[in-house]
N, C-alpha and C positions, 0 to 999 in steps of 0.2 A: 510611703506615709501610712501611719497606723489609722485605719478607718473603722470606727465602731458603729454598729447598727443600733439605732435607738427608736423608741416609740414616743412620739410627742403627745402632749396632753389632750389633743382631740382624737387620739387613737391612730393617727397616720404615721407611717414610718419616715425616717430621715437618717442622715449620716453625720457622725461627729468625728472631726479630725483631731485626735487626741494630741498629736505632736505640736499643733499650733493653737489648740483650744478654740476651735472654730466649728460652728454648726452650718450645715447646708440650709437649714430652715430654722425658724423660731422654735424653740423647745416647747412653746405654748401651743403649737399646732402648725404642722407643715401645710396641710391642705387649707386650713383656716387662713393662714397668712397669705398664701398664694392667691386664694380667691379674693381676699380683701384688697391686697396691694395691687395686683396686676389685672384681675378681671373687673372688680367693682370700680376701682379708682383709676384704672387705665383704659381697658376696652369699653366698659359701659359708659364711662365719662366721654370718651371719644365719640361713641355712637350717639349719645345725647346731643352733642354739639355738631355732629355731621349726619343728620337724619336722612339726608338724600343720597348718601353713599351706600352702594351695595357691595363694595369690596374694601378690604383693608390690608395694607402691607405692614407687617410687624417684624421688628428686629429685636432679638433677645440677646443680651450679653450674659452668657453663662447658662448653657443647656443643663448642666448638672444632672439631676435625677429625671428630668423631662416632665416634671410636674406642671410647670407653667404651660408647656406645650400641649399636654393632654387636656388640661382644663380649657384651654383656648379652642382646641379641637371640638370638645363637647359644646362649647358656646356657639361655635360656627354651625354645627349640625342643628342644634335646638333653635337657632335664630335665623337659619338660612342665609347666613352672611358669608360671602366668599372671602377667605383669608389666605394670603400668601405669607408664610411664616418662615423666617430665616433666623437661625440661632448659631452661636459660635462658642466653641469650647476647645481649649488646647490640651486639656487633660481629662479625657472622658473616663467614666466609671468602667471598671472591669465587669465581665459577664457575671461573675459570682456575686458582685455587689448589687447588680441590677435585680437579681432574683429575689432579693429581700424586699424590694420595693413593691409591695402588694397594696395598691390603692383601690382594688376592685370594689370594695363596699362603699366607696365614695363616688363611684361613677353612676350617672343616670342613664347613659347610653349603653346598650348591651354590647356594642362593638368596641367600646372604649378600651377594654382590657386588651383586646387583640391589637388595636391601634397603638396602645402604649408599648407593647412588646415590639411592634414594628419600628416605632420611633428610635429604639435602641439598636435594633438589628440591621436595619437597612443601611446601605453604604453611605459613608460620609461624602461630602462635596458633590452630591448629585441631587437634583430636584426630583421629588417623588409626589405623585398625585395620590393622596391617601383617601380622598373623597372628592366628589365633583366640586365641593366647596372648600377643599383644604389642600393647598400646595405646601410642601415641607422641604426645607433644605437645612442640613446641619453642616457647619463648616469647622473643620479640624485645624485650627491655626490660632496663633496669638492675635489679639485684636490690633496690636501694633503693626501687624503685617497685612491687615485686611483692607482691601480697596472698596470703599463705599460707592458702588455703582448704581444702587437702587434708591429710589426715594420712598421713605417710610411714613406711615401715618402714626405709628406708635412705637416707642422704644421701651422695652422692659429691661431696666438696668438692674441685673441681679448678680453682680460680681460679689466675691467675698469682700468682707469689710475692709476699711482703710487701715486697720491695725495690722492685717496680715498681707494685704496687697495694695499699699498706698499708691503705687504707680497707676493703678486702674481708675483712680479718682482725680487725676490731675487734668488740667485744661487741655494738654496736648492730646489726650485720649478722648475727652468729652467733645472737643470742638468739631472734629469731622463727623461725629455722630449727630450733633445738632444740625450741622450743615446738610446732612442727608434727610432731615425731616421736612415733610411737606408743610405748607402753611396750615395752621391750626392743628399741626401734629402735636403729640403728647409724649413727654419723657416722664416716666414714672419709676420710682425706686422706693425700697424700704428705708433707705438712709435718710437721716435728717441733718447730715453734717453741714456745718456752717460754711466750710470751704467749698463744698459742692454748690450750695445755694448761691454763693458769691460768683462762682464760675458761670453758672447758668444765667444769672443776671447780666454779667459782663458779655455774654454771648447773645444778649437780646431777648432772652426768654422771659415770659411772665411766670413768676415762680410763686407757688403756694406751699405753705407748710400746713398740712392737714393732719387730722387725728390718725395715729398709727394703728396697726393691728394690736391684738391683745398682747400685753407685755411691753409695748413700745408707745411712748407718748406721742411722737410725731413722725411723719414721713414727708417726702418731697414729691410734688407733681409740678411739672412745668409745661407751658403751652407756647408754641411758636406762633406769634401773631404779627 
């Protein structure tokens, strides 16, 4: 697949899949989108509603460039929050594609650039302690073949859009993910798709359509109550 390297409007890099006309991130800003959707409206929202918890289990659908993971790592270090982070991807980026992804000027933590490289170079399907507060596991398989054996507090649902991967937005994929959420767990995604909202409601989630990141009117956040 033809992958083009691009710089988004906030100055951060991303990748464009020319063959299917799909972006890894919003062209309005890769870092801006990730921080807004997953950190502000996912992790920070969960923390606000779970103030007494000192650890958090996160599942990410779509490791991709590793941007959500490294921003979550930074948050973990800055806030002294223990995070167990699991992410799945069946089609990882190649080494030459990863080299382009220089997010260093967006990092606050001096070790973040080193950790970002580690996220991509450490072995798949093994748990790695990247900091005393950050456990990391990346899983190289299709989500259809993944057994949800862990209970999660937050799900970052960051799959490609339904136009190119409609199967990843169907109830048979979403249902086991929701089942794996703890009570008061949060499912958050950039998507505002009506079918997804209905699926989440059918699965017993409390669903909100909230303001989306720059360039997108709405996004979905759902809580298991």
